[in-house]
TORMIVEX-753954 format. One line per field, with one value per residue (C-alpha): residue in one letter; y, x, z. Coordinates in Angstrom, 1 decimal. Example, Ala and Ser with C-alpha at 12.3 -4.5 7.8 and 13.67 -1.06 7.14 Angstrom:
<rs>
zavo = c(A_S) $
Y = c(-4.5_-1.1) $
X = c(12.3_13.7) $
Z = c(7.8_7.1) $
</rs>
This chain:
<rs>
zavo = c(M_N_A_D_S_S_S_S_Y_D_V_I_V_I_G_A_G_M_A_G_H_C_A_A_I_E_A_A_Q_S_G_A_R_T_I_L_L_E_K_M_P_T_Y_G_G_S_T_A_M_C_G_G_A_F_A_F_A_G_T_D_V_Q_K_R_R_G_I_A_D_T_P_E_L_L_E_Q_D_L_I_A_C_S_H_H_A_G_D_P_A_V_M_H_A_Y_A_E_H_Q_F_E_A_Y_R_W_L_E_N_L_G_L_V_F_D_N_V_T_L_N_G_G_Q_S_V_P_R_L_H_S_L_D_P_K_A_M_L_R_L_L_H_Q_K_L_A_D_A_G_G_A_F_R_A_N_A_G_V_K_R_L_L_T_R_G_E_D_A_E_R_E_V_I_G_V_E_L_Q_N_G_E_P_L_W_A_E_G_G_V_V_I_A_T_G_G_F_S_R_S_R_D_M_V_A_R_F_A_P_H_L_A_D_A_K_P_M_G_G_E_G_N_T_G_D_G_L_R_M_A_W_A_L_G_A_D_M_V_D_M_G_F_T_K_G_T_F_G_A_P_A_D_K_P_L_P_G_K_E_A_I_A_P_H_L_V_H_T_M_Y_K_G_G_L_I_V_N_R_Q_G_E_R_Y_V_N_E_S_E_S_Y_K_V_I_G_E_A_T_L_K_Q_P_E_R_I_G_V_Q_V_F_D_Q_T_I_M_A_Q_S_A_P_F_P_T_V_D_D_Y_N_A_A_L_D_A_G_L_I_Q_K_A_D_T_L_A_E_L_A_A_R_M_D_L_P_T_E_A_L_E_D_T_V_A_R_Y_N_A_A_A_R_G_Q_A_P_D_D_M_G_R_D_C_L_T_A_G_Y_G_Q_V_P_P_V_A_V_A_P_F_H_A_I_A_C_T_T_G_L_N_S_T_Y_C_G_L_H_T_D_A_G_A_R_V_L_D_V_F_G_A_P_I_P_G_L_Y_A_T_G_E_V_M_G_G_L_H_G_A_S_Y_L_S_G_S_S_L_A_K_G_C_I_F_G_R_L_A_A_Q_D_A_K_R_R_A_G_A_A_L_A_T_A) $
Y = c(-18.3_-17.2_-16.0_-16.6_-17.6_-14.0_-12.7_-16.0_-16.3_-18.3_-15.8_-11.7_-9.7_-5.9_-3.3_-4.5_-3.5_-5.7_-7.4_-8.0_-8.8_-11.6_-13.0_-13.3_-15.0_-17.2_-18.4_-18.1_-20.2_-23.0_-23.7_-21.2_-18.6_-15.3_-11.8_-8.7_-5.6_-2.2_1.3_3.3_3.8_1.0_-1.3_-0.6_1.8_2.8_-0.1_2.0_5.0_3.0_2.3_-1.6_-3.2_-6.7_-7.7_-11.0_-13.1_-15.9_-15.3_-16.5_-12.8_-12.2_-15.2_-14.0_-11.2_-12.5_-11.6_-13.9_-13.6_-15.9_-15.9_-15.8_-12.3_-10.9_-12.0_-9.8_-6.9_-6.9_-7.3_-4.8_-2.4_-2.6_-1.4_-4.9_-3.7_-5.5_-9.1_-12.1_-14.5_-12.4_-11.2_-14.6_-15.9_-13.4_-14.8_-18.1_-17.6_-14.8_-17.1_-19.1_-15.7_-15.0_-18.3_-17.7_-14.2_-15.6_-18.4_-16.0_-14.3_-11.5_-10.8_-10.3_-9.2_-6.4_-6.4_-2.7_-1.9_0.9_1.7_-1.2_-4.1_-5.0_-6.7_-5.3_-7.3_-5.2_-6.8_-4.0_-4.0_-1.3_-1.4_-0.7_-3.7_-6.0_-4.7_-5.2_-8.8_-9.8_-8.2_-10.5_-13.6_-13.2_-13.3_-16.3_-18.0_-17.3_-15.0_-11.7_-8.0_-5.2_-1.5_1.6_-1.4_0.4_-1.7_0.1_-2.7_-6.5_-8.9_-11.1_-13.7_-15.4_-13.5_-12.8_-15.7_-17.2_-14.2_-14.7_-12.7_-14.1_-11.2_-7.5_-4.9_-2.7_1.5_0.9_-1.7_-4.7_-7.8_-10.1_-13.4_-15.1_-19.1_-18.8_-15.4_-11.8_-10.5_-6.9_-5.3_-1.7_0.0_2.5_6.4_8.5_10.2_10.7_14.0_12.6_9.5_11.0_13.1_10.8_8.2_10.1_14.1_14.7_14.0_16.8_18.4_15.7_16.2_13.5_11.1_7.0_6.1_8.6_5.7_5.4_6.6_3.9_1.9_-1.4_-0.7_1.2_-1.6_-4.4_-1.9_-1.9_-5.6_-5.2_-5.6_-5.1_-2.7_-2.0_-0.4_2.8_5.1_4.3_6.0_7.6_9.2_8.8_11.0_11.6_13.3_16.1_19.9_21.3_20.7_19.7_21.9_21.8_18.6_17.0_15.4_12.1_11.4_12.6_10.6_10.1_9.3_10.1_8.8_9.2_8.7_5.2_5.9_8.4_11.5_13.9_15.6_19.1_21.7_25.3_26.4_24.1_21.7_18.3_16.9_13.2_10.4_9.5_5.6_5.6_4.2_6.8_6.6_8.0_10.6_11.8_12.1_14.3_16.4_17.2_19.1_21.1_24.9_24.3_20.6_20.9_18.0_19.0_15.6_16.6_14.3_14.2_13.0_9.4_9.4_10.8_8.3_5.5_7.2_3.7_4.3_4.1_2.3_2.1_5.2_5.9_7.7_10.8_11.6_11.4_13.8_15.8_16.4_17.4_19.9_18.5_18.1_21.2_20.6_23.1_22.8_24.0_23.3_27.8_27.8_24.7_26.4_29.6_27.4_26.1_29.4_27.9_29.6_29.1_28.7_26.3_23.9_23.6_23.7_20.6_19.1_19.4_17.4_14.9_14.4_14.1_11.5_9.4_9.5_8.3_11.5_12.6_10.9_11.4_14.1_12.2_9.0_7.7_4.6_3.0_3.1_1.8_-1.1_-1.7_-2.1_-0.5_2.5_6.0_8.1_11.1_14.2_14.8_14.6_17.5_18.8_18.8_17.9_18.6_18.1_19.9_16.6_16.7_14.0_12.7_9.8_7.7_4.8_4.1_0.8_0.2_-1.5_-4.7_-6.7_-10.3_-13.5_-14.8_-16.6_-12.9_-13.8_-10.5_-11.0_-9.2_-6.6_-9.8_-11.8_-13.8_-14.2_-13.1_-16.6_-15.5_-12.0_-11.7_-9.0_-8.3_-5.2_-2.0_-2.4_-4.8_-4.0_-6.2_-6.7_-3.5_-2.0_0.8_1.7_0.4_-2.1_-0.7_-3.3_-5.1_-3.6_-5.5_-8.3_-8.6_-8.0_-10.9_-13.3_-12.9_-12.6_-15.8_-17.2_-15.2_-16.8_-20.2_-20.2_-18.8_-21.8_-24.0_-22.4_-22.8_-26.2_-27.2_-25.4_-27.1_-30.3_-29.7_-28.8) $
X = c(-14.5_-13.1_-9.5_-5.9_-3.1_-1.8_-4.8_-5.8_-4.4_-5.4_-4.6_-4.8_-3.4_-4.4_-1.8_1.9_2.6_3.8_0.2_0.1_3.4_3.2_-0.3_0.9_4.3_2.3_0.4_3.3_5.2_2.1_2.2_-0.3_-0.4_-0.1_0.1_0.5_-1.0_0.0_-1.4_1.6_4.5_6.4_5.8_5.9_2.9_2.7_4.9_7.7_6.8_6.2_8.5_8.4_7.4_5.8_3.8_5.0_4.9_7.5_9.6_13.6_14.4_12.3_13.6_17.4_16.5_14.4_10.8_8.5_5.2_2.7_0.2_-2.4_-1.0_-0.7_-4.6_-5.3_-3.3_-5.2_-8.8_-8.0_-6.6_-9.9_-11.9_-13.3_-14.8_-12.6_-14.1_-13.2_-12.3_-10.2_-7.9_-8.2_-6.6_-4.4_-2.8_-2.6_-1.1_1.5_4.1_3.9_4.1_7.3_9.0_7.9_9.0_12.3_12.5_12.3_15.4_14.2_16.0_14.8_17.2_15.8_12.8_11.0_7.9_5.2_2.0_-0.2_2.0_2.3_6.0_7.9_7.3_8.1_10.3_11.4_13.1_14.4_10.7_12.5_15.2_12.3_10.1_13.1_13.8_9.9_9.7_12.5_11.2_7.7_9.8_11.8_8.3_7.4_4.9_4.3_4.1_2.6_3.3_1.0_-2.0_-4.9_-8.3_-11.3_-13.8_-14.2_-15.7_-18.2_-20.6_-24.1_-26.5_-27.4_-26.4_-24.7_-22.5_-18.7_-15.7_-13.6_-10.9_-10.6_-11.0_-7.9_-8.4_-7.5_-10.1_-8.1_-9.6_-7.8_-9.2_-9.0_-9.5_-9.5_-9.6_-9.0_-6.9_-7.6_-4.5_-4.9_-4.5_-6.8_-8.1_-6.0_-5.4_-9.1_-10.5_-14.2_-13.9_-11.9_-14.8_-17.6_-16.0_-13.5_-14.8_-13.4_-9.4_-10.1_-7.5_-5.1_-1.9_-2.4_0.5_0.6_0.9_0.3_-2.0_-4.2_-7.3_-9.8_-10.0_-10.1_-12.9_-15.0_-14.7_-16.3_-18.7_-20.0_-20.8_-22.1_-19.1_-20.0_-17.8_-16.6_-14.4_-15.1_-16.5_-13.3_-10.4_-8.1_-4.9_-1.2_0.5_3.8_4.5_6.7_4.7_8.3_10.2_13.5_16.2_17.4_19.3_18.3_14.6_15.9_17.3_14.3_12.0_7.8_6.9_9.0_7.8_9.3_6.0_6.9_10.2_8.8_8.1_5.1_3.3_1.9_0.2_1.1_0.0_2.6_-0.1_-0.5_-3.5_-3.6_-2.2_1.1_1.1_-2.3_-2.2_-0.6_-4.1_-5.8_-3.4_-3.8_-7.2_-6.3_-3.7_-6.3_-8.2_-5.3_-4.8_-2.9_-3.1_0.2_1.7_5.0_7.2_9.6_12.1_15.5_19.4_18.1_15.2_18.0_20.2_17.7_17.9_17.7_18.0_15.4_13.1_12.2_9.9_12.6_15.3_15.9_19.4_18.3_15.2_17.6_20.3_17.4_16.3_13.1_14.3_15.1_17.9_18.4_20.5_18.0_13.6_13.1_15.8_13.8_10.4_11.9_13.0_9.8_7.7_5.8_5.4_8.5_6.5_3.7_6.0_8.2_5.2_4.0_7.6_7.7_3.9_4.9_8.4_6.6_4.4_7.0_8.8_5.7_5.4_1.7_-1.0_-0.5_-2.4_-3.5_-3.4_-0.6_1.2_3.1_4.9_1.7_-0.5_1.1_4.6_7.1_8.0_7.6_11.2_11.6_12.1_15.2_18.3_20.2_20.0_15.9_14.6_11.6_9.9_6.4_4.2_1.0_-1.5_-0.8_-3.2_-1.2_-3.5_-6.8_-7.4_-11.1_-12.3_-13.4_-15.5_-13.8_-14.1_-10.9_-9.7_-10.0_-12.4_-14.9_-18.5_-21.4_-23.8_-25.8_-22.5_-22.1_-19.0_-18.3_-17.3_-13.7_-12.7_-10.3_-8.9_-5.9_-3.5_-4.9_-8.4_-9.3_-11.5_-12.2_-8.5_-8.2_-11.8_-11.7_-7.7_-4.4_-1.8_1.5_3.1_-0.3_-0.7_2.1_2.1_-1.7_-1.1_1.5_-1.0_-4.2_-2.7_-1.2_-4.3_-6.2_-3.6_-4.2_-8.2_-8.1_-5.7_-7.5_-10.5_-8.5_-8.0_-10.9_-12.3_-9.6_-10.7_-14.3_-13.2) $
Z = c(-28.8_-32.6_-31.6_-33.3_-31.2_-31.5_-29.5_-27.2_-24.0_-20.8_-18.5_-18.7_-16.3_-16.6_-15.0_-14.4_-10.6_-8.1_-7.9_-11.6_-11.9_-9.2_-11.2_-14.5_-13.5_-11.1_-14.5_-16.4_-14.2_-14.4_-18.0_-18.6_-21.8_-20.1_-21.0_-18.3_-20.3_-18.9_-20.0_-19.3_-21.6_-19.2_-16.0_-12.4_-11.3_-7.8_-6.9_-7.9_-5.7_-2.7_0.4_-0.6_2.6_3.1_6.2_6.6_9.8_11.3_8.9_8.9_8.9_12.4_14.3_13.4_15.1_17.9_17.0_18.0_15.5_14.0_11.6_14.1_15.5_12.0_11.8_14.9_13.7_10.3_12.5_15.2_12.2_10.0_12.9_12.5_9.4_6.8_5.4_7.9_4.9_3.0_6.1_7.1_3.8_4.1_7.5_5.8_2.5_3.6_4.3_1.3_-0.5_1.3_0.4_-3.3_-3.6_-2.2_-4.5_-7.3_-5.8_-3.8_-0.1_2.9_5.7_7.3_9.8_11.0_13.1_11.8_12.3_13.5_13.7_17.2_16.5_14.0_10.6_8.1_5.5_2.9_-0.5_-2.8_-5.4_-8.4_-8.1_-6.9_-10.4_-12.8_-11.1_-10.6_-15.0_-15.5_-13.9_-16.2_-19.3_-18.0_-17.5_-20.7_-20.1_-22.5_-21.6_-23.7_-22.3_-23.9_-23.6_-22.1_-21.8_-22.6_-21.2_-20.4_-22.7_-22.3_-23.6_-21.8_-20.2_-16.5_-14.2_-17.3_-18.4_-17.9_-18.7_-21.8_-22.8_-23.1_-25.7_-25.8_-25.7_-30.1_-30.3_-30.3_-28.7_-26.3_-25.6_-21.9_-21.7_-17.9_-16.8_-16.1_-13.7_-12.8_-11.0_-12.0_-9.1_-7.3_-8.3_-6.2_-9.9_-11.0_-9.7_-10.4_-8.6_-5.5_-5.6_-5.9_-3.6_-0.6_-1.4_1.8_0.1_-2.4_-0.8_0.2_-2.2_-5.2_-5.0_-6.5_-9.8_-12.1_-14.2_-11.1_-12.4_-11.7_-14.9_-12.9_-11.3_-14.0_-16.3_-13.2_-12.2_-15.9_-15.2_-12.1_-9.6_-5.9_-3.9_-0.5_1.7_-0.3_2.7_4.7_2.0_4.0_2.9_4.4_6.5_6.0_3.0_2.8_2.6_1.4_-2.2_-2.0_-2.5_-6.3_-7.0_-4.8_-5.9_-6.7_-3.0_-1.3_0.1_-0.2_3.4_6.5_9.4_13.3_15.2_15.5_17.0_19.4_17.8_17.9_15.9_16.1_14.3_13.2_16.6_18.1_19.7_19.4_17.7_17.1_19.3_17.0_17.9_15.2_12.1_9.5_8.3_11.3_11.3_7.7_8.4_11.8_10.1_7.2_10.1_11.1_9.9_6.2_6.8_8.4_10.9_12.3_13.4_15.9_17.0_18.3_17.8_19.5_16.8_13.9_14.7_13.8_10.0_7.9_3.9_1.7_0.9_4.2_5.4_7.7_5.7_7.9_6.4_3.0_4.2_5.9_2.5_0.8_3.1_3.9_7.2_9.8_13.0_15.6_18.8_21.1_20.5_20.6_17.7_16.1_16.6_15.0_11.3_11.5_12.2_15.3_18.4_20.7_24.0_22.9_21.3_24.2_26.9_24.5_24.6_27.9_28.6_26.2_27.9_31.2_30.2_28.3_31.8_33.7_35.7_33.8_31.6_28.1_26.4_23.7_25.3_23.6_25.5_23.1_19.8_17.6_18.3_21.8_21.0_22.8_25.0_24.4_24.6_25.9_23.3_25.2_23.3_21.1_18.4_17.9_14.8_12.6_9.3_8.2_6.5_5.2_3.7_0.5_-1.8_-2.5_-2.4_-1.6_-0.3_-1.2_-4.2_-5.7_-3.9_-3.6_-2.0_-0.3_-3.4_-5.7_-7.3_-8.3_-6.7_-8.0_-6.5_-5.4_-4.0_-6.7_-8.5_-11.6_-13.8_-15.4_-13.3_-10.3_-8.9_-6.6_-5.0_-4.8_-6.7_-4.4_-1.6_1.6_3.5_5.2_6.2_8.2_8.4_6.8_8.0_7.3_4.8_3.9_0.6_-1.8_0.1_-0.7_-4.2_-3.9_-2.3_-3.9_-7.1_-7.4_-5.8_-9.1_-11.4_-9.9_-10.4_-13.9_-14.8_-13.5_-15.5_-18.7_-18.1_-17.6_-20.5_-22.6_-21.0_-22.1_-25.8) $
</rs>
């Protein structure tokens, strides 16, 4: 390819969230000439707004807390949570490489010191970090490894050479018309399409009323540019919103501390609609709960819980920061269920009857109305909601992620509609389909971005070396 050194690289990575940073760092640390491109004014994307949780198995943190977990159990949970609709090879690759990704992140300087339970996990395995602090460290590590970074550098299209089966990706054209060349390949890590009205209307019209969330730059750019080359897409029909987005605005001046997501159901909280009635099994994935909530009046689900659960509040970056939600005015508190019903504008008798029935099931005195028999994925005993004061938070379904997209193999190579790899093109993170299937295992998104970003970078570096050897 004809290119000067200022526009020629071994590996180009598009999108500077968690996935993009991991791919770029892996490439740069291996000696590849690497550039990370971001269309927004600063790096971070959806990662900067997320809960910072990674689903890892067999870690030191788990062992210190007596939690027995294995890659095999994690893979089983991925399969079960996907409703057997995920790509078996991709799910296996996740389980196979997740521990080395955990170690790699630790070696970069990230410290995992807590582990919690969330949707789809048969044991506690969510390892949470402050996402903004994590991104700052990753960005510094990229610079330390000699990787380049450009903000305000949106990509217009992928550049190729050759025709039909011989066509390969050799670079990108920026929105300003500038070409950048990649000897080894281009890694798409541009996130999903939660901020694109036309793509939501095309692929997930049932989510048109979901609360828009996620990174402002998540407009489906990576999907479009790969789609133009005949890339296949998977899991598009499984796109779901996420339950737990507060429906009310925080108190003035409290916006900075207000959580984006709040989950009490995996501690034992119940969820009712505006009629004070349960409508879903609260142990299900928050994606499944999100789907059910969109069918309720006003698209609202009210999480109801007691002081026992409130006392389990854990600070951000978990989704259990109940203290912050209370301080921000998102959670209401009352000494009795009747008072709580009045504060939440719920029918008093209905709420009291619903909680009574829920508690009877929790105590083993009657079957549960929704079939709930665990906290989530078979783990944990459901406690009664019985210790005053009582609390509630009105939530809706947010579209903060789409978790579907480009069809890849287990090495993150993008496949065309005939199932063949498109040489020089890779995908990782939210833009990559195949892992989640019909639902979402909590914590698998950030870990996926790291795992498959590294695999993509390794193969692109190999291609660059092969090209150099034959030059």
